[in-house]
C-alpha positions in Angstrom: 43.5 -3.8 -7.5 41.6 -2.2 -4.7 42.4 1.4 -3.9 42.2 3.2 -0.6 39.8 6.1 -0.7 39.8 9.0 1.7 36.3 10.0 2.9 35.2 13.6 3.3 31.8 13.9 5.0 29.5 16.9 4.5 27.1 17.1 7.4 25.2 20.0 6.0 24.2 18.2 2.8 21.4 15.7 3.5 18.1 14.6 2.1 15.9 16.4 4.7 14.9 18.9 2.0 15.1 18.9 -1.8 17.4 21.9 -1.9 20.1 20.2 0.2 19.8 17.1 -1.9 20.2 19.0 -5.2 23.1 20.9 -3.6 24.8 17.6 -2.9 24.5 16.7 -6.6 25.8 20.1 -7.5 28.8 19.7 -5.2 29.8 16.4 -6.9 29.4 18.1 -10.3 31.5 21.1 -9.2 34.3 19.1 -7.5 34.5 16.7 -10.5 35.6 19.6 -12.7 38.9 19.8 -10.8 39.2 16.1 -9.5 37.7 14.0 -12.3 38.0 10.7 -10.4 36.2 11.7 -7.2 33.2 9.6 -6.2 30.3 10.3 -3.9 27.7 8.3 -2.0 25.2 8.5 0.8 25.8 6.8 4.2 23.8 7.4 7.4 21.8 10.1 5.6 25.0 12.1 5.0 26.7 13.0 1.7 30.2 11.8 1.3 33.0 12.6 -1.2 35.6 9.9 -1.7 38.9 10.3 -3.5 42.2 8.5 -3.9 43.9 11.8 -4.5 45.6 13.2 -1.4 45.2 16.7 -2.7 41.4 16.4 -2.5 40.5 17.2 1.1 38.0 19.4 2.8 40.2 22.5 2.8 41.1 22.1 -0.9 37.5 21.6 -1.9 36.5 24.8 -0.1 39.3 26.7 -1.7 38.4 25.4 -5.1 34.7 26.4 -4.7 35.7 29.9 -3.6 38.5 30.6 -6.1 38.3 28.2 -9.0 34.8 27.0 -9.5 32.7 28.7 -12.2 29.0 27.8 -11.8 27.0 27.0 -14.9 25.4 30.2 -16.0 21.7 30.2 -15.5 20.2 32.1 -18.4 16.6 31.5 -19.6 17.3 32.1 -23.2 14.1 30.3 -24.2 11.8 32.6 -22.3 10.3 34.6 -25.2 10.1 31.5 -27.4 8.2 29.7 -24.6 5.7 32.4 -24.4 5.1 32.2 -28.2 4.7 28.5 -28.0 2.2 28.8 -25.1 0.0 31.1 -27.2 0.2 28.8 -30.2 -0.2 25.6 -28.0 2.8 24.1 -29.7 6.4 23.3 -29.1 7.8 24.0 -32.6 9.5 27.2 -31.6 11.5 25.5 -28.8 12.5 22.6 -31.0 13.6 24.9 -33.8 15.7 27.1 -31.6 17.1 24.1 -29.7 18.7 22.7 -32.9 20.8 25.9 -33.2 22.1 26.1 -29.7 25.3 24.8 -28.0 25.4 21.5 -26.1 25.5 23.3 -22.7 22.5 25.4 -23.6 20.6 22.3 -24.9 21.2 20.5 -21.6 20.1 23.5 -19.7 16.8 23.6 -21.8 16.2 19.9 -21.5 16.3 20.0 -17.7 13.4 22.5 -17.9 11.3 21.8 -21.0 10.5 18.8 -23.2 8.5 19.3 -26.4 5.9 16.7 -27.2 3.4 18.6 -29.4 3.2 21.0 -26.5 5.9 22.1 -24.1 6.1 19.9 -20.9 7.8 21.3 -17.9 9.9 19.7 -15.2 8.1 20.4 -11.9 11.4 20.6 -10.1 12.2 23.7 -12.1 8.7 25.1 -12.5 7.3 26.3 -15.8 10.6 26.8 -17.6 12.3 28.4 -14.6 9.4 30.1 -12.8 7.4 28.9 -9.9 4.6 31.5 -9.7 6.4 34.7 -8.9 9.6 32.9 -7.9 12.3 33.3 -10.6 15.1 30.8 -10.3 17.3 32.8 -12.6 17.0 35.8 -10.3 17.8 33.6 -7.3 20.9 32.5 -9.1 22.0 36.1 -9.8 21.3 37.2 -6.3 23.3 34.3 -4.8 26.2 35.0 -7.1 26.3 38.6 -6.1 26.2 37.7 -2.4 29.4 35.7 -2.8 31.3 39.0 -3.2 30.7 39.8 0.5 33.4 39.0 3.2 31.0 36.5 5.0 31.1 34.2 1.9 33.6 31.8 3.5 31.4 31.4 6.6 28.4 30.9 4.5 30.2 28.1 2.7 31.0 26.4 6.0 27.3 26.7 6.9 26.3 25.1 3.6 28.7 22.2 3.7 29.1 21.4 7.4 25.9 22.8 8.8 27.7 25.1 11.2 26.6 28.7 11.6 29.2 31.3 12.7 27.5 34.3 11.0 23.9 35.3 10.3 22.6 34.2 6.9 21.5 36.7 4.3 18.0 37.1 3.0 17.6 35.2 -0.3 14.2 35.1 -1.9 12.9 32.9 -4.8 14.4 29.7 -3.3 11.4 28.6 -1.2 10.4 25.8 -3.6 13.5 23.8 -2.9 14.3 25.1 0.6 11.1 25.0 2.6 12.8 26.6 5.6 13.8 29.6 3.4 10.2 30.3 2.4 9.4 33.9 3.2 5.9 33.0 4.4 6.4 29.4 5.3 4.0 29.8 8.3 1.3 31.6 6.4 -2.0 32.1 8.2 -0.3 32.6 11.6 0.4 35.8 13.4 4.2 35.4 12.8 6.4 34.2 10.0 10.1 34.0 9.2 12.0 35.6 6.3 13.7 33.6 3.7 17.3 33.2 5.0 19.8 30.7 3.6 23.4 30.3 2.4 23.8 31.5 -1.2 26.2 28.6 -1.7 23.3 26.2 -1.3 21.3 28.0 -4.0 24.2 27.9 -6.4 25.0 24.2 -5.8 21.4 23.2 -5.9 21.0 25.0 -9.3 24.1 23.1 -10.5 22.6 19.8 -9.3 19.2 20.5 -10.9 20.8 20.6 -14.3 21.4 16.9 -14.0 17.6 16.3 -14.2 17.6 16.2 -18.0 14.3 15.1 -19.5 13.4 13.4 -22.7 10.7 12.0 -24.9 9.6 8.4 -24.3 7.3 6.2 -26.3 5.3 3.2 -25.1 5.3 0.1 -27.3 2.5 0.0 -29.9 1.7 1.6 -33.2 -1.0 3.9 -31.6 1.0 4.8 -28.5 1.7 8.5 -28.1 5.0 9.9 -27.0 5.2 11.5 -23.5 7.6 13.6 -21.6 9.6 12.0 -18.8 11.9 13.6 -16.3 14.2 11.6 -14.0 12.4 10.1 -11.0 9.4 12.4 -11.5 5.9 11.0 -11.0 2.4 12.3 -11.2 0.8 13.9 -8.2 -0.9 11.6 -5.7 -4.7 11.4 -5.8 -6.3 13.5 -3.0 -7.7 11.7 0.0 -10.2 14.5 0.9 -12.2 17.0 -1.0 -10.1 19.9 0.2 -6.9 18.4 -1.2 -8.0 18.7 -4.9 -5.6 20.8 -6.9 -3.0 21.2 -4.1 -0.4 18.7 -5.4 1.4 19.2 -8.7 3.9 16.4 -9.0 6.4 14.4 -7.0 10.2 13.8 -7.2 11.7 10.6 -5.8 15.3 11.4 -5.0 17.6 8.4 -5.2 20.3 7.7 -2.6 23.1 5.3 -3.4 25.4 3.6 -0.9 28.2 2.7 -3.3 30.7 5.3 -4.5 29.8 6.7 -7.9 31.5 9.1 -10.2 29.7 12.1 -11.8 29.4 10.1 -15.1 27.7 7.2 -13.3 25.4 9.6 -11.6 24.5 11.2 -14.9 23.7 7.8 -16.3 21.6 7.0 -13.2 19.4 10.1 -13.8 19.4 9.5 -17.6 17.6 6.2 -17.1 15.6 7.5 -14.1 12.2 6.2 -15.3 11.1 3.5 -12.9 9.2 0.5 -14.4 6.6 -1.7 -12.8 6.3 -4.9 -14.6 6.4 -4.0 -18.3 5.1 -0.4 -18.0 6.6 2.8 -16.6 5.6 3.8 -13.1 3.7 7.0 -13.2 1.6 7.3 -10.1 3.3 7.6 -6.6 2.1 4.3 -5.4 3.5 2.6 -8.5 6.8 4.4 -8.1 6.9 3.3 -4.4 6.5 -0.4 -5.3 9.0 -0.1 -8.2 11.4 1.6 -5.8 11.4 -1.3 -3.4 13.5 -3.4 -5.9 15.3 -0.6 -7.6 18.6 -1.2 -5.8 19.2 -4.5 -7.6 20.5 -3.0 -10.8 21.5 0.5 -10.1 22.9 0.3 -6.5 20.2 2.6 -5.1 19.8 2.2 -1.3 16.9 4.4 -0.7 14.4 6.8 -2.3 13.3 10.0 -0.6 9.9 11.2 -1.7 9.3 14.9 -2.2 5.8 16.2 -3.0 5.4 19.5 -4.8 2.4 20.9 -2.9 0.7 24.3 -2.4 1.2 25.6 1.1 1.2 29.3 1.1 -0.3 30.3 -2.2 -2.1 28.8 -5.1 0.6 30.3 -7.4 3.6 28.6 -5.9 4.4 25.2 -4.4 7.0 23.7 -2.2 8.9 20.4 -2.2 7.5 18.8 1.0 9.5 15.8 2.2 7.5 12.6 2.7 8.3 8.9 3.0 11.6 7.2 2.5 11.5 3.9 0.6 14.4 1.6 1.1 15.6 -1.0 -1.4 15.6 -4.6 -0.2 19.1 -5.6 -1.2 20.9 -2.7 0.5 19.2 -2.8 3.9 21.4 -3.9 6.7 19.0 -6.4 8.3 18.6 -9.8 6.5 15.0 -10.0 7.8 14.3 -6.6 6.2 15.4 -7.9 2.8 13.3 -11.1 3.2 10.2 -9.0 4.0 10.8 -6.8 0.9 11.2 -9.8 -1.4 8.0 -11.4 -0.2 6.0 -8.1 0.0 7.0 -6.7 -3.3 5.3 -9.4 -5.5 2.0 -9.0 -3.5 1.9 -5.2 -4.1 2.9 -5.6 -7.8 0.1 -8.1 -8.3 -2.4 -5.7 -6.7 -1.4 -2.9 -9.1 -1.0 -5.1 -12.2 -4.3 -6.9 -11.9 -6.1 -3.9 -13.4 -8.4 -3.3 -10.5 -7.0 0.1 -9.6 -7.0 1.2 -13.3 -10.7 1.1 -13.2 -11.1 3.3 -10.1 -12.3 6.8 -11.0 -9.6 9.5 -11.0 -10.1 12.7 -9.0 -10.3 16.1 -10.6 -7.1 18.2 -10.5 -8.7 21.6 -10.6 -9.9 23.0 -7.2 -13.0 24.4 -8.9 -14.2 20.8 -9.5 -14.3 19.7 -5.8 -17.9 18.7 -6.2 -16.8 15.7 -8.4 -14.7 14.2 -5.7 -15.1 10.4 -5.4 -12.5 9.4 -2.8 -11.7 5.8 -3.8 -8.1 6.0 -5.3 -6.5 8.4 -2.8 -6.8 6.4 0.4 -5.6 3.2 -1.3 -2.6 4.9 -3.0 -1.6 6.5 0.3 -1.8 3.2 2.1 0.4 1.5 -0.5 3.1 4.2 -0.3 3.0 4.0 3.5 3.3 0.2 3.3 6.2 0.4 0.9 8.0 2.7 3.4 7.8 0.0 6.1 6.8 -3.4 4.7 7.7 -5.1 8.0 5.1 -3.1 9.9 2.0 -5.4 10.3 -0.3 -2.5 11.1 0.3 -1.0 7.7 -0.8 -4.2 6.0 -3.9 -4.2 8.2 -4.6 -0.6 7.2 -4.3 -1.4 3.5 -6.7 -4.3 3.9 -9.2 -2.1 5.6 -9.0 0.5 2.8 -9.4 -2.1 0.1 -12.5 -3.4 1.9 -13.8 0.1 2.3 -13.5 0.7 -1.5 -15.1 -2.6 -2.3 -18.0 -1.7 0.0 -18.4 1.7 -1.7 -18.6 -0.1 -5.1 -21.1 -2.6 -3.7 -23.6 0.1 -2.7 -23.3 2.4 -5.7 -25.0 1.6 -9.0 -22.7 4.0 -11.0 -19.6 2.5 -9.5 -20.8 -1.0 -10.3 -21.0 0.0 -13.9 -17.6 1.7 -14.0 -15.4 -0.5 -11.8 -14.4 -4.1 -11.4 -14.3 -6.0 -8.1 -11.0 -6.7 -6.5 -9.6 -10.1 -7.5 -9.1 -12.4 -4.5 -5.8 -11.7 -2.7 -3.2 -14.4 -2.0 -3.2 -15.8 1.5 0.3 -14.4 2.1 -1.3 -11.1 2.8 -2.6 -12.5 6.1 0.9 -13.6 7.2 2.3 -10.1 6.7 -0.7 -8.5 8.5 -0.7 -10.8 11.5 2.6 -12.4 12.5 0.9 -13.4 15.7 -2.7 -14.5 15.7 -5.1 -12.7 18.1 -8.2 -14.8 19.0 -10.6 -12.3 17.4 -8.6 -12.4 14.1 -8.6 -16.2 14.2 -12.4 -16.3 14.4 -12.7 -13.6 11.7 -10.4 -15.6 9.4 -12.4 -18.8 9.9 -15.7 -17.1 9.1 -14.1 -15.4 6.0 -12.9 -18.8 4.8 -16.5 -20.2 4.7 -17.3 -21.3 1.2 -13.8 -21.1 -0.2 -13.5 -24.9 -0.4 -11.2 -26.3 -3.1 -13.0 -28.2 -5.8 -16.8 -27.9 -6.2 -17.8 -25.3 -3.7 -20.7 -23.3 -2.4 -20.7 -19.5 -2.6 -17.6 -18.0 -0.9 -18.2 -15.7 2.0 -17.0 -12.8 -0.1 -20.3 -12.9 -2.1 -22.4 -12.6 1.1 -20.5 -9.4 2.1 -19.8 -7.5 -1.0 -22.4 -8.8 -3.5 -19.9 -10.1 -6.1 -20.3 -13.1 -8.4 -17.5 -15.6 -8.2 -16.7 -18.4 -10.6 -13.9 -21.0 -10.4 -11.9 -21.5 -13.6 -8.7 -23.4 -14.1 -8.2 -23.6 -10.3 -8.6 -19.8 -9.8 -11.4 -17.7 -8.6 -12.7 -14.9 -10.9 -15.0 -12.2 -9.6 -17.4 -9.8 -11.3 -19.9 -7.2 -10.3 -23.5 -7.8 -11.4 -25.6 -4.8 -12.4 -27.6 -4.9 -9.2 -26.6 -6.1 -5.7 -27.6 -9.7 -5.4 -29.9 -11.0 -2.7 -27.2 -13.2 -1.2 -25.2 -10.1 -0.1 -26.7 -9.4 3.4 -23.8 -7.9 5.3 -24.5 -4.6 6.8 -24.1 -2.6 10.0 -25.6 -3.1 13.4 -25.2 -5.6 16.2 -22.3 -7.9 15.5 -24.1 -11.1 16.6 -27.1 -10.3 14.5 -24.9 -9.7 11.4 -23.4 -13.2 11.8 -26.9 -14.7 12.2 -28.1 -13.0 9.0 -25.1 -14.3 7.0 -25.5 -17.8 8.3 -29.3 -17.8 7.6 -28.7 -16.6 4.1 -26.2 -19.3 3.4 -28.6 -21.9 4.5 -31.3 -20.4 2.2 -28.9 -20.7 -0.8 -27.8 -24.2 0.3 -30.3 -26.3 -1.7 -28.6 -28.8 -4.0 -25.0 -27.8 -3.0 -22.5 -30.7 -2.7 -21.1 -29.3 0.6 -22.3 -27.9 3.8 -23.0 -24.2 3.3 -21.1 -23.4 6.6 -18.0 -25.4 5.8 -14.7 -23.5 5.6 -11.0 -24.1 5.2 -9.6 -22.4 8.3 -10.8 -24.0 11.5 -11.4 -22.5 15.0 -10.1 -24.4 18.0 -12.5 -25.8 20.6 -11.0 -23.3 23.1 -12.0 -20.3 21.0 -15.5 -21.7 20.5 -15.8 -22.1 24.3 -14.8 -18.4 24.7 -17.2 -17.3 22.1 -20.1 -19.2 23.7 -19.4 -18.0 27.2 -21.5 -15.0 28.3 -18.5 -13.9 30.5 -16.0 -14.4 27.6 -13.3 -11.8 26.9 -13.8 -11.7 23.1 -14.5 -8.4 21.3 -17.4 -9.1 18.9 -17.0 -5.7 17.2 -13.4 -6.5 16.4 -14.5 -9.8 14.9 -17.0 -8.3 12.6 -14.7 -5.4 11.7 -12.1 -7.8 10.2 -14.5 -10.2 8.4 -14.9 -8.0 5.3 -11.2 -7.4 4.8 -10.3 -11.0 5.4 -13.0 -12.2 3.0 -11.0 -10.5 0.2 -8.4 -13.2 0.5 -8.6 -16.5 -1.4 -8.8 -19.2 1.2 -9.4 -22.0 -1.2 -5.9 -23.6 -0.8 -6.0 -26.5 1.7 -4.0 -26.5 4.9 -3.0 -29.3 7.1 -6.1 -28.6 9.2 -8.3 -28.9 6.2 -7.1 -32.3 5.3 -8.2 -33.6 8.7 -4.7 -34.1 10.3 -5.0 -31.4 12.8 -4.9 -32.1 16.5 -7.4 -30.5 18.9 -5.7 -28.3 21.4 -8.4 -28.9 24.0 -11.8 -30.7 24.0 -14.9 -28.5 24.1 -16.1 -28.4 27.7 -19.8 -28.9 28.1 -19.9 -27.2 31.5 -23.0 -25.1 30.8 -26.1 -25.3 28.8 -24.8 -23.2 25.9 -21.8 -25.4 25.4 -23.9 -28.6 25.8 -26.4 -27.4 23.1 -23.6 -26.5 20.7 -21.9 -29.9 20.9 -25.0 -31.8 20.0 -26.2 -29.5 17.3 -22.8 -28.9 15.5 -22.5 -32.4 13.9 -25.7 -31.9 11.8 -24.3 -28.6 10.3 -20.8 -30.0 10.0 -21.3 -33.2 8.0 -21.0 -33.3 4.2 -20.1 -35.8 1.6 -16.3 -35.2 1.7 -15.7 -34.4 5.3 -17.8 -37.2 6.8 -17.7 -37.3 10.6 -16.6 -40.6 12.2 -17.3 -41.1 15.9 -16.4 -44.7 16.8 -14.0 -47.1 15.1 -14.0 -45.1 11.9 -17.7 -45.7 11.4 -19.3 -42.7 9.8 -22.1 -40.9 11.6 -24.0 -40.3 8.4 -23.9 -42.2 5.2 -24.0 -40.2 2.0 -27.8 -40.9 1.7 -28.4 -39.9 5.3 -26.9 -36.4 5.3 -29.2 -33.7 6.7 -31.1 -31.8 4.0 -31.0 -28.0 3.6 -34.6 -27.6 4.8 -33.9 -29.4 8.1 -30.8 -27.3 8.7 -32.8 -24.1 8.0 -35.5 -25.3 10.5 -33.0 -26.1 13.2 -31.3 -22.7 12.7 -34.5 -20.8 13.0 -35.4 -22.7 16.2 -32.0 -21.9 17.7 -32.1 -18.3 16.6 -35.5 -17.7 18.3 -34.8 -19.7 21.5 -36.9 -22.9 21.0 -34.3 -25.0 22.8 -36.6 -28.0 23.8 -38.0 -28.4 20.3 -34.4 -28.1 18.8 -33.2 -31.0 21.1 -36.1 -33.1 20.2 -35.5 -32.8 16.5 -31.8 -33.4 16.9 -32.6 -36.6 19.0 -34.9 -37.9 16.3 -32.3 -37.3 13.7 -29.7 -39.2 15.5 -32.1 -42.1 16.2 -32.8 -42.2 12.4 -29.2 -43.2 11.8 -29.0 -45.6 14.7 -27.5 -43.3 17.3 -29.0 -42.7 20.7 -28.1 -39.6 22.7 -28.4 -38.8 26.4 -31.3 -36.4 26.8 -30.6 -33.3 28.8 -33.1 -32.2 31.5 -36.2 -30.3 30.5 -35.9 -26.5 30.6 -32.2 -26.4 29.6 -30.9 -22.8 29.9 -28.7 -21.8 27.0 -27.9 -18.8 24.8 -29.2 -20.4 21.6 -28.4 -17.2 19.5 -24.7 -17.6 20.3 -24.9 -21.3 19.4 -26.5 -20.4 16.0 -23.8 -17.8 15.4 -21.0 -20.2 16.3 -22.2 -22.5 13.6 -20.6 -20.0 11.1 -17.2 -20.9 12.5 -15.7 -24.0 10.9 -14.2 -26.7 13.3 -12.1 -29.7 12.6 -13.5 -33.2 12.5 -11.6 -34.2 15.7 -13.1 -31.3 17.7 -16.6 -32.0 16.6 -16.2 -35.7 17.3 -14.9 -35.1 20.8 -17.8 -33.0 21.6 -20.4 -35.4 20.3 -19.0 -38.4 22.1 -20.2 -36.9 25.4 -23.8 -37.2 24.2 -23.8 -40.7 22.6 -25.3 -43.6 24.6 -23.1 -46.7 24.6 -24.6 -49.6 22.5 -24.2 -53.3 23.0 -21.9 -53.7 20.0 -19.8 -50.6 20.9 
């Protein structure tokens, strides 16, 4: 039977800083000592206590905390043993003493230290209770002593409700959890604030930290070594710049749950607080972020708050800096939000599990080794975490694609990275839909160029190989990529004028076209006649730099799957207007580069323009392309006329001295078009015959 629960909000306890979050856990643990059936949850970033007992109200809870609650004594009884183990580089002393202690003392130890050959420490509690010169046991004693003062009740209101009716006392050693109480939080400036906070927050946070009990885990396998694991604790993020090396120690991903849970359920939540990604535990922050996106399915978690333990004021201490918030798909209020999570999560999991990131070099953790900084992993990991925070944000998908392309370009131009790393496997086309819900014209052109060579079936070289110098092979319907020892000659993409880069790629594809079953410039994503018209126009509004910027990232996507356009059923939105010389030249040249054995162009009554034995050879296409590139328009038209006459087609000859931007025409040949659009353009040139 459903029971009616009364709700008690605590506005002062939120997840804005780690100390307040731990204090919320401590409050639940404390209140459960008197009312064992109370529950707690997080709603609208506030901590709530729920109970069906009418005696459990805000006044009664405050009275119990002041008069009846006995905080768990914080005594570092393992201090001397820890020092001996550190000298011996062992954990035998801790394990031996642990077997002789009480259950409460063992739980206190396990929240700090786990022995796995050597002592491993929980970064939330420092090295066994110390964070540099900050002694958490001393902070506990100082806070306990401050409760004897008459302002204790007002300080309790400040802790629970966020109200401040009296000045807060100075309380040191709590700056790791409470960043606003760090004595030199603004170090390096001409001013700073003292560490002032409510002692109740320190006591409740210490009580909550005792829930973070660690343990020894073991991966599957006879040779797998055991490793220490603390609840929702991950490795530090890889630095993005040289100056960040050694600044980050670890991360804690604080879970928020939207459904009321008892203290027993919360303990179980933290007991199994090792996130998994696929079949392995999530260790790096980007792995934890992707795993957190679906964590709400089983455990009822609505959101994760990421805290990074980072050096800010001194190399000896670190603070828990709040970072991103990762929401679980099943708990979010918007149905669209859940759909985006469900479609985005598999894409990110596949990116992590394909093994590409495992081969990227790790950065050094010691600041003395900054000269060994590589800078590949950090930007990609940061982009994945940011994307997991807001998977519905198209710009974050775009940013991740740009960083993946940047890493691939670094590999392409470094011999040592070619030997150590593997190329990024082709990404699913669903990446494009998340990055561009609406299609700008520059992106449509970049996508069509990136799709060149990705034909399904027997195919020429995909565009990816012309940009990043990888070798691709098609096996079992999937593309597999590899990095040769040296950059192949077919990789010609570089920097410079956008139009010249397109011309270099098109020319190289024509050079490699000998003996290929398809046109070397054929693709699977077509450009409309309207966009071709805008590209050819000298007064067009297209941004060429934007086009070339997105060709490398989009070439990482596998475009081999056919679309409705690729099967020849697409309808042209507007015929290509031949109003100027450039457009006229393009419409008569395009069919020669467009025709191939499988996409044969029909112009009248279904009659093919070229039979299979009449298709233009690669040497003819190379000659025409060179003439176009260097402005020999009259010679180009003459060769095209002769070629059409050879297959029984006569064209209307333009006047001598036709003025056209032949370079743009040559570059436009790299953009695939549909049969219908090419046919409509060519019909303007054909002379009517007696039979037709």
